[in-house]
C-alpha positions as CSV (number, residue, x, y, z in Angstrom):
1,X,-19.7,3.7,2.4
2,X,-19.0,0.4,1.5
3,X,-16.4,-2.1,2.6
4,X,-13.3,0.1,2.3
5,X,-12.1,0.4,5.8
6,X,-8.4,1.9,4.9
7,X,-6.5,3.5,2.3
8,X,-2.7,3.2,2.3
9,X,-1.2,6.1,0.5
10,X,2.4,6.5,-0.5
11,X,4.5,9.8,0.4
12,X,6.7,11.0,-2.2
13,X,5.0,11.6,-5.7
14,X,1.6,10.4,-4.5
15,X,0.7,12.7,-1.6
16,X,3.8,14.7,-1.2
17,X,5.0,16.8,-4.2
18,X,8.1,15.5,-5.8
19,X,9.5,17.0,-9.0
20,X,12.5,14.4,-8.8
21,X,14.0,16.0,-5.8
22,X,14.1,12.4,-3.8
23,X,15.7,11.1,-6.9
24,X,18.3,13.9,-7.2
25,X,19.1,13.5,-3.1
26,X,19.7,9.8,-3.9
27,X,21.8,10.3,-6.6
28,X,23.9,13.1,-5.0
29,X,24.8,10.8,-2.3
30,X,25.9,8.0,-4.6
31,X,28.1,10.3,-6.7
32,X,29.8,11.5,-3.5
33,X,30.7,7.8,-2.9
34,X,31.6,7.1,-6.5
35,X,28.7,4.5,-6.9
36,X,28.1,3.6,-10.5
37,X,24.4,4.4,-11.5
38,X,22.1,7.0,-13.2
39,X,19.4,9.2,-12.1
40,X,17.1,7.2,-14.5
41,X,18.0,4.0,-12.8
42,X,17.4,5.5,-9.1
43,X,14.1,6.8,-10.4
44,X,13.0,3.2,-11.7
45,X,13.7,1.7,-8.3
46,X,12.4,4.3,-6.0
47,X,9.8,3.6,-3.5
48,X,12.0,1.1,-1.8
49,X,14.0,0.7,1.4
50,X,16.8,3.1,0.5
51,X,19.5,1.2,2.3
52,X,18.4,-1.9,0.3
53,X,18.4,0.4,-3.0
54,X,22.0,1.3,-2.3
55,X,22.8,-2.3,-1.7
56,X,21.0,-3.3,-5.0
57,X,23.1,-0.7,-7.0
58,X,26.4,-1.9,-5.5
59,X,25.7,-5.4,-6.2
60,X,24.6,-4.5,-9.8
61,X,27.9,-2.6,-10.1
62,X,29.8,-5.8,-8.9
63,X,27.9,-7.4,-11.8
64,X,25.4,-9.2,-9.5
65,X,21.6,-8.9,-11.1
66,X,18.7,-9.0,-8.6
67,X,15.1,-9.2,-10.0
68,X,13.1,-6.1,-8.9
69,X,10.2,-8.5,-7.8
70,X,12.6,-10.1,-5.5
71,X,14.0,-6.9,-4.0
72,X,13.2,-7.7,-0.5
73,X,14.0,-11.5,-0.6
74,X,17.7,-11.1,-1.5
75,X,19.9,-9.2,0.9
76,X,23.6,-9.5,0.6
77,X,25.4,-8.8,4.1
78,X,28.8,-7.9,2.3
79,X,27.1,-4.8,0.7
80,X,25.5,-3.5,3.7
81,X,28.3,-1.2,5.3
82,X,29.0,0.3,2.0
83,X,25.5,1.1,1.3
84,X,24.6,2.2,5.1
85,X,27.5,4.8,4.6
86,X,25.9,6.2,1.4
87,X,22.6,6.1,2.8
88,X,23.7,8.3,6.0
89,X,24.8,10.7,3.7
90,X,21.8,10.7,1.7
91,X,19.4,10.8,4.6
92,X,21.3,14.3,5.7
93,X,20.7,15.6,2.1
94,X,17.2,14.3,2.1
95,X,16.2,16.0,5.5
96,X,17.5,19.3,4.7
97,X,15.6,19.2,1.5
98,X,12.2,18.5,3.3
99,X,13.1,21.0,5.9
100,X,13.3,23.7,3.6
101,X,10.6,22.8,1.2
102,X,7.8,20.3,1.7
103,X,4.2,20.7,0.2
104,X,1.4,18.3,-0.6
105,X,0.1,17.2,-3.8
106,X,-2.7,19.4,-4.5
107,X,-6.0,17.8,-3.1
108,X,-4.2,15.4,-0.8
109,X,-5.4,16.8,2.6
110,X,-9.1,17.1,1.2
111,X,-8.9,13.4,0.1
112,X,-8.0,12.4,3.7
113,X,-10.8,14.4,5.1
114,X,-13.2,12.9,2.8
115,X,-12.0,9.4,3.7
116,X,-12.6,10.3,7.4
117,X,-16.0,11.7,6.6
118,X,-16.9,8.4,5.2
119,X,-15.3,6.1,7.9
120,X,-12.1,5.2,6.0
121,X,-8.9,5.1,8.0
122,X,-5.8,7.0,6.6
123,X,-2.5,5.6,6.6
124,X,0.7,6.5,5.0
125,X,3.8,4.3,3.9
126,X,7.0,5.1,2.4
127,X,10.5,3.8,1.3
128,X,12.0,6.3,3.8
129,X,13.1,5.7,7.2
130,X,12.0,7.4,10.1
131,X,13.9,11.0,10.5
132,X,12.9,11.5,6.7
133,X,9.3,10.7,7.4
134,X,9.1,12.5,10.6
135,X,10.7,15.7,8.5
136,X,7.7,15.4,6.2
137,X,5.0,15.0,8.8
138,X,6.4,17.8,10.8
139,X,6.3,20.1,7.9
140,X,2.8,19.2,6.7
141,X,1.4,18.5,10.0
142,X,-0.8,15.7,8.9
143,X,-0.4,13.3,12.1
144,X,-0.6,16.3,14.3
145,X,-3.7,17.7,12.8
146,X,-5.5,14.1,12.5
147,X,-5.7,14.0,8.8
148,X,-3.3,10.9,8.9
149,X,-4.2,8.2,11.6
150,X,-1.1,6.1,11.1
151,X,2.3,7.0,9.2
152,X,4.2,3.9,8.4
153,X,8.0,3.7,7.5
154,X,10.3,0.6,6.8
155,X,11.5,0.7,10.2
156,X,8.0,-0.7,11.3
157,X,8.5,-4.0,9.2
158,X,10.2,-7.0,10.3
159,X,13.9,-6.5,9.6
160,X,13.1,-3.1,8.1
161,X,11.7,-4.8,5.0
162,X,10.4,-2.1,2.8
163,X,8.2,-2.4,-0.5
164,X,7.5,-4.4,-2.4
165,X,7.0,-6.6,0.6
166,X,3.3,-6.1,2.2
167,X,4.3,-5.7,5.7
168,X,3.8,-1.9,6.3
169,X,0.3,-2.5,5.0
170,X,-0.2,-5.2,7.4
171,X,1.1,-3.2,10.2
172,X,-1.1,-0.3,9.6
173,X,-3.9,-2.8,9.4
174,X,-3.0,-4.2,12.9
175,X,-2.7,-0.8,14.4
176,X,-5.8,0.5,13.0
177,X,-7.9,-2.8,13.6
178,X,-8.7,-3.3,10.1
179,X,-9.0,-7.1,9.6
180,X,-9.3,-7.9,5.8
181,X,-6.8,-6.8,2.9
182,X,-10.3,-7.0,1.0
183,X,-11.1,-3.6,2.5
184,X,-7.9,-2.1,1.9
185,X,-6.9,0.3,-0.9
186,X,-3.2,0.9,-1.9
187,X,-2.1,4.3,-3.7
188,X,1.1,4.9,-5.1
189,X,3.0,5.9,-8.1
190,X,5.9,3.6,-8.2
191,X,6.3,-0.2,-9.2
192,X,7.1,-0.8,-5.6
193,X,3.8,0.5,-4.7
194,X,2.0,-1.6,-7.1
195,X,3.7,-4.8,-6.3
196,X,3.1,-4.0,-2.6
197,X,-0.4,-3.8,-2.9
198,X,-0.6,-6.8,-4.9
199,X,1.5,-8.7,-2.5
200,X,-0.6,-7.7,0.3
201,X,-3.9,-8.7,-1.4
202,X,-5.4,-5.6,-1.5
203,X,-8.8,-5.0,-3.0
204,X,-7.7,-2.1,-5.1
205,X,-4.1,-1.1,-6.1
206,X,-4.4,2.4,-7.6
207,X,-1.6,4.3,-9.7
208,X,-1.6,7.8,-9.8
209,X,0.1,10.0,-12.4
210,X,1.6,12.8,-10.1
211,X,5.0,11.3,-9.5
212,X,7.9,11.9,-11.3
213,X,8.1,8.4,-12.9
214,X,5.9,7.8,-16.3
215,X,3.3,5.4,-16.4
216,X,5.2,3.2,-18.7
217,X,7.6,2.5,-15.6
218,X,5.1,1.2,-13.1
219,X,2.0,0.5,-15.5
220,X,3.2,-2.9,-16.4
221,X,2.9,-4.2,-12.8
222,X,-0.4,-5.3,-11.6
223,X,-2.8,-2.7,-10.6
224,X,-6.7,-2.2,-10.7
225,X,-7.1,1.4,-11.6
226,X,-5.4,4.6,-12.7
227,X,-6.2,8.3,-11.8
228,X,-4.3,11.5,-12.4
229,X,-3.8,12.2,-8.6
230,X,-5.1,11.4,-5.2
231,X,-7.6,14.3,-5.6
232,X,-9.7,12.1,-7.8
233,X,-9.6,9.3,-5.3
234,X,-13.1,10.0,-3.8
235,X,-14.7,9.9,-7.1
236,X,-13.2,6.5,-7.9
237,X,-14.0,5.0,-4.3
238,X,-17.7,6.2,-5.0
239,X,-17.9,4.7,-8.5
240,X,-15.9,1.5,-8.2
241,X,-15.6,0.4,-4.6
242,X,-19.1,0.7,-3.0
């Protein structure tokens, strides 16, 4: 194998099956607190720190516009407490969802095994906070069974900075002793994933079509390749990254 030392995989929609369940849980919590938004708006901005997502939606409802590319650069303390209350309710709904039903995107575990067989570290990152991430990992057993070398969430980042900031990738690299982003591939299904990979300077930024967002939602953001799902990643690495 060539110079690829680590792949950073997104969770929901990329390696964890999602038929809009995450969107629906986010929207349900928003509606309980009468936050003006739509399922479509939430779907577009998924993949980010969920507290910051609610802060963004609150600010927008107040007439403040924040460019998605600057999502993690602009934080308004005045919206935090309200956003945290919605997030706490969302977290309850989301954990219950994953404890009752969590399954992988077909081929995810096989791709993880292939990476290990070829000397590539497997990392996952997500816009979820730790309790939700742990519910996923407990349900799928990926860390327990050694399929995932490190599972990173926004609470591993400075000041809980999620995507599109690159810090979760850098954290995983440091923990796994990967010394160059030119040896890293980022894989995901959201605009936040694409921007995160580019902001980190990854050698490859690969979009997958397995998530609930259409390619038109994230394909306009910089990426190097598009594949149907993570199942096809080994073939892509062998053909494009050696």
